[in-house]
N, C-alpha and C positions, 0 to 999 in steps of 0.2 A: 361731277357726273358719268354713269359706265356707258360704254352706249355697247348693242348686238353690234352682231358679229353682220347684218344687212347693213349696219347704221356705215363698217367701219368700211368694204368692199366696193359699201355708195360711194360713200366721197376718198376711194384710191382710186378713182381713176378717171377723165373725166367724164360728165352726164350722158353726151350725144344725142343717141334715140332712144335711148334708155325706158320703159316702156311705166308708167305706173307706180305698176306693184312695187319699183325694184327699189321703192322710198321703207328706209325707215318708218316700220308703221302702219307700212298699209301692208294690207298680208292681200288677200284673193276676197273676198268680199270688198272688204271698201274698196277694190281697182274698181274691180266693176261698176262700186253707184260713181263711182270719182269718171267712169270714161265712159260712161254713159250721156253722162252729163258736157261731153267732151272734151274732159282735162285725161285725157288717152295717153302721155308722153312727162315723165319726170317734170322733162322740159314746159311742161306746160305749168304745169304743178308749182315750180319754180315760176313762172310770169306775174301767175295768184299773188304769189308771197310778194316777188317785185310791187307790187299796185296795188298790192295795203302796205307799201315802205317799210315792210321787215319789223311787222309791229305784233310781236305775239302773243298778246293776247285775241287783235283782229286778223288773222289768219288758224286758231285754231280752233274761234266761235265758227266762221267759215265755215273750218271742213267738219269741224261738227255738225252744221245745215246743209250740210249740204252731199257730204257720204253716210252721218252716222259715225265719225270717230269718240273714242270714248277722251278720258283725260289721257293716260301712259301714253295711245295713239296719235293724234294733235299734238301733245310732248316729242315723243320721237320721231316725227316725220319733220316740225319744226328745226329742229335742234343740227337731222338732215341736211336740209336745206340753209344750214346759215350755215352752218360748217363746212357746204358744199361751193356757198356765197364767197364766201373771204378764203375760200381757198383759192382759185381764182384771179 
């Protein structure tokens, strides 16, 4: 699987207070929708990833339902969080 530059940048350093839009697959429009629903930071989305027990299907469905992410966007975001989480 190839990853985007955004993905590589995100996982290259600690998550800290990174905004939700810094996640791979999450651009300005999806980031705004997530922020409106209380998911303003990448670590808040990571929390949802963990609540859903790191299950790819559940997380991607949640992302689609929450902000309208398409298949590529949800796959990229899941991959980014999975790599970030397993790296810590």
